[in-house]
Every structure is written in C-alpha cells, then in structure tokens.
N, C-alpha and C positions, 0 to 999 in steps of 0.2 A: 553410129557416132559421126557427127559432122567433122570434116577435115579442119584442122587448125589453120587459121589464116594468119600470116605475119603482118602486123601493123608496123609501118616503117617510115612514115612521112613527118612533116613539120607541123601537123595540125592536131590539136586535141579536140575531142568531141565529148560533150557532157550530155548525159541522158537522164533527166529526172524521171524516176519510175516508182515513186512512193505513193502516188495518188490512188484512191479507191475506184474512181470512175463510176459514180452512182448511175449516170445515164445509160450505162451499158447493162444495167440490171444487177440483180443480186449475185454475189460471188466474192472472190478475193480481190486483191489489188489489180487494177486495170491492166498494168503491164504484164501480169502473169496469166491473163485470160488466154485460153487456147485458140489458135487459128491453125486449122489442119494439123492438130496434134502437137504443135509447138507454141509456147507463150509468145505473145506479141513482142516482148522484149528480145527474145531470141531472134525472131525475124529481123527486127530493127538493127540489132548489133551485128548480125551476119552481113547485112548490106553495108553498114557503115564501115566495117572492118575490111570489106572488099575494095574500098576506095584507096588508091595508092598514096594519097596525101596524108592519110590518117596515121599518126604515130602514137597516139594515146587515146584511150577511151576510159571515161570515168562514169560509172552508173551510180545514181543515188537511189538506193532501194529502201523498202520499208524497214524501219529500225530493227524489227524482229525477224527479218528475212535476209540479212546481209550475207551470212554464210551460205544459205541456200542459193541465193542469186549468184554468188561467186562460183559455186560448184556447177550451176546451170550453164554459166557462160564460159567456163574454163575450156571446154572442148572447141570453142569457136574462135576465141582470140584472147590475147593477154589484156584483161580488163581489170581495172581497179574498181572495187565496189565499196561505197561509203554509205553510212546511214543518212537517209533523206530527212527532211523536216516536215512540219505540219502543212506547209504550202509549197507550191511549185517553186516560188522564188527562194524559199529557204533551202529547198533541195538543190537548186542550181548553185546557190552560194556555197553549199557544202561540197558539191562536186568540183567547183572552181578552185576551192582551197586545196584540193588534192592534186591539181595539175602541176607537174614539174616546171620549174622556172624557165626551162629551155624553150617552152612552147609559147610563141607570141600570137599565134592564130588559134582562136577558140570558137568552136561551133556548138550551138545548143540545139538538141534534137529531141522531138517527142517520140517516146516509144510507141505511142498510138499511131504514128505514121510508119507503120511496120514495113510497108512495101516500097519505101522511098528508094529509088535506084542509086547506086554508087555514083553514077554520072552527075546527079544533082549535088551530091556532097562535094564533088570535084569542082563543079561550077561555082558554088558559093565560096569555097576555099580559094579558088583562083582569083575571084573578085576582091577578096580581102587582101590576098598577097599582092594584088595589083595596086593597092594604095587606099582602098575604101575602109573607113573605120567601122562601118556596120553595113551588113548586106542581108537582104531577105529575098527568098524565092516567092514569086507571086504568079497568080493566074488571073486573067480578065474575069470580071463578074458577068455571068451570062443571063441571070434572072433579072426581071424588072424589079426595081427596088422602090418601095413606098415608105415615106416617113409618116408615122401615125401618132396620134395623141394618146393620152392615158386610157381613154375609153375605146380605142381601136379605130377611130375615125381617121381616114387618110387626110394628111395635111398637104403633102406634095409628092410628086414623083421625082426621085433623085436621078440625076444624070449619071448613068453607070459607066460612061466612057472613061471617066477619070478614076473609077474605083477598081481595086484589086483585092483578091482574096489571098491572104498571107499563109505560107506554109513554113515548115522547117525542113532542114536545119537553117537556123539563122547564124550568120557568121560575124565575128568581131575581132578587132585587134584586142589583145588581152587587156591592155590598160583601159580601153573604153568600157569593156564589160565589168572590170573591177570597179571603176569609178561609178558606173551606173548602179551597181548593187550597193555601193557604199552610200550613194546619195538618195536611194529610194526611201521614201517615208511610208507611203501606203503600199499595200500588197499588189503586185502586178503579175499578170499571166503572160505578158509579152515582153521579152527582153529588149527587142528593138524599140518598143515604146518607151522603155526606161532610158535608152540611149538618146531618143528624141528629146526627152526632157532636159538632157544635158546640153542640147544644141548641136548634137552630132548629126551630120547629114547621113540619112539611111539610103543606101543604093539598092536598086531592085535588079534581079535577074529572073529569067523565065523559070517558072516552076514546072512541076510534072503532074499529070493527071494520076499517075500511079501513087503519088505521095498523099493520098487521101487520108484524112484523120478518122480513125475508128473510134467513134463516140457512142453510137447507138447499136442495138442488135442488127438493124438494117445495114449499117456500114460493115459490120462483121460479115454479113452474108455477101455483100459486094466484094469484099476482100477475098472471100472464099472463091468466088467466081473468077477473080483476076488471077489467083494462083492456079 
C-alpha cells in the first residue's frame, strides 16, 4: 500500500478522468488503464499530491465508478471524487463545483499525463500566485510543421520558432476558470483556450519532457521505459 501523502497548500487540482481514451485501444476508461501495475490516475494523483502547494484534489470519475475510484485513491491522498460528464469540459465543471470556496488557485490536470513531476505543478501554481490569471506549461515544437489542404498537399511550411506544445497542469485564478466555463458555448478540450476567448492573457512557463500525454499504445510503452 502506498504511503498516505498529506495535501496541505493553497492550490486545488482538478483531474478529469471520465473519458474512454479510444486511441489507447480497447479497454476500460483511459485513466484506469494500467501502467506498471497501477492505473494512470494513481500515478497522476500520487505526483500531484506530492506538490507542497496542493491542498485539494478533485477527481471527476466515470459516473459508474465513483466509489471504486475513491477507494483506489484513498491510500494516496485525501481526494474528493465526483461523477464526471460526457465531455472533458463537463467533467472539469463538475470537479470545479466541488472545490471549497477557500481555494483561489485552481489547476486542471490530465490523468493521461501520469508522470508529470510535482515540480511542474509548483511552477504553474507559483505563476498564478504571482498574479497571472491563466498559466500553461509549454515545450518548444521540435518537428518541422507543414500546413496542408484537404487533399494532403502542402500549402506552406509553418515557422515553428513561435510555436509551443501545451501540457498540463494548466493553472487559473478561480474566478477566471469559473467565468470561462460559464461563457463556453461549444465544447472545448483546452481550458486555457476558453480563458483566451474571455480576453484573458495566458502566461507560459517551461514544461517538462516527463509530462508526456499517454494517448496511444506507443506512449504507454514510452512511459513504461521512463518508469
């Protein structure tokens, strides 16, 4: 059994974990797929809970697995588990509604980024605490990027020097995240993009190579090697 970690800071972390993850292949919910014997969600929450700033963790689980997920995470940290929605956005909204009023800094984190180091959680939280309304961790884009038309013909080569790959956790002042979700009309998979539409300036901080997103079987194999 994993030692229980005390969460004790001024930051709430939301983990939407109700999606099926079709690209990962057949099986149960993506967050519950195993990596070295533990579900991705367990790895993710273990690392989030190790960040000193974190004082609240809310997981949005599949509606039929709330009790199971709560028992799964109980040995790791004091986690609130709520029923997620049909979309990631709905799951984030459900988790956000369960955060106690005392928390003004809220981070949204993907369970699929199961190996995200606690230091990255601290970096994002610190940037929000320093006055930024929205913060995202990013990495430079290393591949050459081509824009193509509908038939696959290259239209142009995109200048990658100004491009960044976005990771999670994404951090927000609570009021910014609440307003972003209240104002959303279409379904979104990126909370920072929702904040952008409100006119909020989104600040970037350096991401981490370890915070790769496990989307395909190949990614799972890479994560196995990293562990």
